[in-house]
N, C-alpha and C positions, 0 to 999 in steps of 0.2 A: 553626352556619350563619352565614356572614358577611352583612354588610349588602348587598353586591353580589349574593350568591346570593339573598337575600330579594327584592331589587329585580328580578332576572331572573325569579324565580318569580312575582312580582306582575304583571310585564309579560306573561308567558306566560298567566297565568290571565285577565288582562284581554283578551288577544287571543282566547282561547277564548270568553269571554263576549260579546265584540263581533264574533266571527267575522271578525277582521282578520288576513289572511295576513302583511301587512307587520309589524304589531306582533308577531305570533308569531315571525317570523324574527328580529326585533330581540331578543326575549326569549331565543330559543335561542342566538343568537350571543353575547349577553352572558353567559349561563350557561356556555357552552363556554369563552369567554375567561377567565372567573373560575376555572374548574377548572384550565385550563392554567397560569394565573398562580400558583395555589396550589401545584401540583405542581412547577412550575419553581423557585419559591422554596425549597420544602422540599428538593428534590434539590441545589440549589446550596448551601444552608446546610450540609447534611451533608457536602458535598465540600470545604468550605473548611478549610484547615490553617493555623493561626496559631502562630507560633514567635517568642518573645522571645529575643534574643541579647545577653546582658550577663553579666559576671562577678558572682558572688554577693557578693564583697567588693571594695572600692575603697580604696586608700590615701588618706590625708587630702590635700586640696588638689590633686587631679589631675583633668584633663579626661577625660571618657569619652563614649561614645555608646551609646545604646540603639537596637538595630535590631529592628524588627518585620517579620518575613517572612510574607507572606500568599500562599498558593498555592491556586489553583483546580484541583482534580483532576477536576472534572466535564467532560463533553463539551459542556456548555452554558455560554455566556458569562454573566458577571455584569454586568447593565446598570449598576448603581450599588451602591456599598458605602461607607457612612459609618463611619469608624473614629474613636473617641474614646478616647484613652489618658490615664489619670490618673497624673500624675507629681507627687510631693510638692514643695512650693516649696523645701525645703532643698537639693535637688540639681538642680532644673530651671534651665536658663539661657535658655530661649526656645523658639522653634519653635511651630508651630500644633498645638494640642491635638486639634482635630477636622479630619479630612481626608476628602474624598470622592473615590473613584476607581472605575474600571471594570476588569474583568479578562476577557480572552478565554478561550476554552476551553483548559484546560491551562496558563494563564498564571500568572505570579507577579509580585509587587511588593514592594519593600522600603521601609519608612518609617523614617526616622532622626530621633532626638531627641537633641540635645546635652545632656550632663550635666556637672556640676562638683561634686566631693565637697568642698565648702567647710565642711561641718559634720559632726562625728562623730554617728553615730546609726544606728538601725535603721529602714529605710524599706520601705514596701510600694508597689511600682509596680503600679498597677491599682486596681480591676478595669478591664479594657478592655471597652468596649461597642461592639457592631457592629450595623448595621442594613442590610438589603438588600431589594430589591423589584423589581417589574417596571418596564418603561419608563413606563407610564402612571401608576404610583403607586397602583394598585388594591390591591396586597397588599404588606405589609411584614413581614419576618421579623427578629426581634431576637435577639441572642446576647450572652452575657457570658463573658469569659475571666477566670479566677481571678487574683488578684494574684501577683506574684513578689517575694520578699524580697531586699533589698540592704542590706549592712552597710558603713558607712563607718568605717574603722579610726581610732583616735585618732592625734593628732599625736605624732611622736617627736622628742625633743630629741637632737641629735647627741651622741655619746658623749663627745667632747672637752669639751662644756659641762657634763657631769655631775660632773666631778672624781673619777672612779673611777680606781684603787681607793683613793687616799690620803684623799680627803675623806669618802667614805662606805664604811666597811669592812663591807659587808653580806656575811656569810659569809666563809670563808677564800678571798679572791680571789687572793692571791699564790700559793698552792699548795693543791690540793685535799687536805685531810686526811681520813684514814679515821676511822670511828667507833671508839670505844674510850676507855679512861681516859687522862686527860692528867696526866702526872707533875707538872706545874707547878701542879696544882689539888688538893692533898692534902685528903682528907676522912676521916682517922682510920685505924683498923686493923680487920681482921676475921680470922676463923679461917682457918688454912691449908687449902688444897684441893690435891688431887693434881695438878691442872692448873697450879698456880702455880709460877713459877720460883724458884730459890733466891735470886736477887738481890732479890726483893721481900720477903723475910723481914725483919721489924722485930725485931732481936735484943733491943733494950731492952724492948719490949712483951712479947716471948716470955719473957724472964727474969722480968718482973714478974708475969705471969699463969701461968707454969709450963706453957705450951702454945704451940705454934708459931702466931705471928701474922704477917700480911703487911700491907703498906701498901695503903691503899685511896685512890683518887682519883676525882674527879668526871669524867664523860664529857667528851671533847674537844668543841669546838664543831663542830656538825654543818654540813655544807655546804649544807643546805636553807635556802632563804629563802621565807617566806610573807608575802605582802602582804595586810594587813588594811585594807580600804578602806571608810570611812564614806561612804555614798552616799544619805542620806535627806534629806528636806526640813527635818527638825529638827536636822540635824548641822551646819549652817552658817548664818550670819546671812542674813536674807532679802534684804538689799540686795546681797549678792554671791553669792547662791546659785548662779546659772547659771555664773558665771565660776569659782567655787570648784570646782564639780563637774567642769568641763572641765579645769582645772589638775590636779585630783586624778587624772583618767584619764590625762592626759599624763605626769605624773611617774611613775605606776606602770608605764605601758607602756614608758617610756624606760628606767627602771632594770631592769625585768624583761628586756627585750630585751638590755641590756648584760650582765646576769648569764648569760642563756642563751647569749650569744655566747662566754662563758668556759666553756661546757659545765657549768654548775652548775644543779642542780635548783631549780625555782621553782614555787610554788603561789599561789593567789589565794582570798581570802575577802572577799566584798563584800556589803554590806547593801542594794544597789539592787534594782531590779526587772528581771527578765530577760523581755523580751517573747516570745522564742522559745519558752520553756517555760512562760510565763505564771505565774511565781511570784516571790515576793520572797525574796531571799537567793541569792547565786551562789557556788558552791564549785567550784574547779578543783583537783584533787589535784596533788601534787608530780609534776613531770616535767621532762624536758629534751629538747633537739633541736628540729628545725624543726617537728615536729608540735605540740609544746607551745607554741612561739612562735605558730603560727597560731591554735591554740585560745584562747590567752590574749588575743591582739589582737582576735579576733572577739568574745570575751566582753566585753571592755572597750568595744568599738565599739558593741555593742547595749545596753549597760547604761543603764538609765534611773533617775531618782531615785525612791525609794520613799516612800510616805506613812505607812508603818508599819514596825515591826521595829527591832531594835537590833543594832549590830555586836557589842557585848559578849555578848549572848545567843547570837548565831551562833557567836562564837569559843568560847564555853564548851561548845558541842556538837561541836567539831572535835577530832580526835586529832592535835594538833600534835607535830612531831618534837622529841624532847628534845635540848636543846643547839642547836637551830636558831635562825635569826634571824627575828624577827617584826617587820616594818616596818608600823607603824600610821600610816595616813594619815587625819588628821582636822583639824578646824578649829583647836582650841586645847586646851591641857591645863589643866583646872580641878579643883577639889576633888571634883566629881562623877565625873570620868574617872580620877582618880589611883588609887582603890581597885581599879579594873579592871586598870589597868596593873600595879600591884603583884601582883595575883593571877596575871597572865601571867608575871611574873618568878618567882613561886613554882612555876609549872608547868615551870620549866627553860628558859624562852625568853630569848634575847638580844634585848631589846626596843629598837627604834630608832623615834623619833617623827618624822614629817614633818608639820609644822604649816602649814596654808594661810593661816590668819588669826590668827597668834599675837599675844597681848597681852603687855605687860611682866610682868604677874602670872603668866601661863602660862609664860613663859620663865624667870622667877625660880624658879617651883615645880619645873620640870624641872632647873634647875641645882642647886637645893637637894637634890633627890633623886638627883643624879648620874645622870640619865637621858640617854642619847644622844639629841640632838634637833637638828633642822634646820628652817628655814623654807623655804617654796617661793615663788619669785618669780613675777612675772606671766607668764613664759614656761613655767612648769611645771618649773623647774630648782631643785634644792636649793641653798640658800645656806650660807655658812659658819656654824659653830656660834656661838650667842650666849652671852655670859657671863651 
């Protein structure tokens, strides 16, 4: 029972005790008005239809608009309706957060909020809070609309600035090779099998062992490219943490889109936190085409820095394609990271390093080990190889 109902009951009881007709009439009218206001608000609140109109993803640095469509499907008017939409500061450009309006019976109203996707990230628009009531303000009904997710995709560096394919030979960009053995990569001999051709017989080894032997070769380089992205708070210096993470997302997105544009398969392994699935460690299997491009950009868009977990541990758990290219994006190459890189080489990976904060020692170590390595500039574009 509300305060107004209690007041009406108190007035009515006082009227009975005092035998006052006027006071009794006031109590009855107040009680009836309270009941009408309560039922009015309940019916109106059930009849309100709220719809947000906005894309689930936005390209980086583009203007957009959030439209909130409010429809009153009831035969009763809405005297007043207060609408408060919660928009994250990273995409909001202005506008009034709280608006008060009225709706006639069967009427509708659209509220528009300008947005600007100036920062990559995963945003939740909402929750939206609404309040409505009667004209006199006796009764107030409150409602909450659940948030809507929005992902701002990472910035893409134009392909002409990436230096592909000459500067960054990730995968066989000139021509898509098929899997199989590469004659230019001999790896000894083995016993002859019925499926082997005569041209593969090694006659010298056959004469030496007195049994048919054929030449064996390592597999050809696979067209698959896997991007391994270090995205934790401990992976980069604290003074450049935010900038390094954004450049890392930019360079991976740009190179991946360039490779997918050449119809080559691309995968992603990242040690960051995925807020959509609420877990640390993001793995996107190999794929190609527009669907893979969309999933990869969305994954990079919502990726957040993780406070735990290791990229090397995550890579050790993944079945990487033999002979494929593994592009490791990290801060620098040091003596702690080198054993993990050598282990990836032993797993049959063609490892390429993209270093966001390289030091002279890290570059020298990569050069000494003959590891393909590039540094990433402030725009998120790979630079020429260092000596």
